[in-house]
C-alpha positions, 0 to 999 in steps of 0.5 A: 211489424206487430211490435211497431204497431203496438207501440204507435197504438200505445202512444197515439191511440187507435189510428188508421192504416195510413197513419200506422204505415207512415210512422214506422218509415219515419222512425226508421228514417229518424233512427238512421239519421241520429245514428249517423249524427252520433258516428260522425260526432265520435269521429270528429271528437277522436280523430288526430287532425286539427282540421274540422271535418264536414261532419263538424262544419255541416252537422246536418249533411250526413244525417240528412242524406241518411234520413233520405236514403233510409225513407226510400229503402223503407218505402220500398221494402218495409211491409207496412199495412199500406203495402197491401194497397195494389191501386184500383183493382179492376178488369174490363171484359168485353165478350159476346156469348161467353167468357172465362176471366181469371182474377185475384181477390186480394186479402188484408184490410184494405180491400173488401172480400168481395168482387163487383160485376158491373155491366152495360148494354144498349137495350130497347123496350121490352128487351133484357140482358141476363148475365150469368157469373160463375165462380171457380176456385181451382176448377171447383165451383164456388158460387153464382150470381146473375145480373139483369139489365132491363131496357127502357124507352127513355134510357137506351143504355142499361147499366147494372152491378152485382156484389159477390162475396168470396175469400181472398184467392185466384179465381176463374170467372165465367160470364154467360149473356142471354138476350131476351125480347118479351122473355123469349131468347134472342141471337146477338152479335153485339159485345157486352162490356163488363168490369170486374173489380175489387171494391175498397173496404169502407173508409179505406178510400180516405185512407188511401188519400191520407197515405199518398198525402203522407208520402208527399209530405215526407218526400218533400220534408226529406228534400228540404232537410237534405237542402238544410244539411247543405247550406247550414254549417260553417267554413273551415277556420284555417281556410278562412284565416288564410284567405283573411291574411291574403286580403290584408293590405301591406303594412308600411315598409313590407312588400305585398306579394299577391297570392293567386289562388 
């Protein structure tokens, strides 16, 4: 994959991960189609039968099918930079007092090496909610942070967010909430709604949109290529001559026998 990336950067210059990912897919599909076309052409040239085969009468048929199959396999199996994308990486959490959550932080070029913890809670004036966030890796303490929501008389629902930078890995995140009224701890039976997520790197959202567009255009192009392979070509000359003779009217002095096909 590194050699392919080097080729694309040499030819096209520095590009985004979406272009770096789609070019190898198209290269594999195109190389497969050309190979199938050459094999079919050689087979037609060396065969003994005088009848024109499908590869000569419809030269795009087998290469177009090969191209479509090759890109489907390549999209599924070939490791491109965009294979690191796992979609919207978030996990909703609802808890009353405290809760432990397992969360995987992905590496690579797509996601930021950090997590966002978002929370919302209905608070009144002079109320505040403190959420302590402790991060553990294999039982060992890694880092901690906290998120404080402050109530208001104008906006009943308080929302907040905190970003914690951590390396890729599988973590245990422990959340603990404390409700305060005028800085005095209060008892509560209400659940807090949180979302733990791993954000995309800066500029990666546009790359994801480009990747989805390239995928759609590639599939549409493959469909029309297969359609062209089916439609473009010529009829078998021997079959055409036989049909023409069958349709000729009887000459004078000849008896016309209709042939039923």
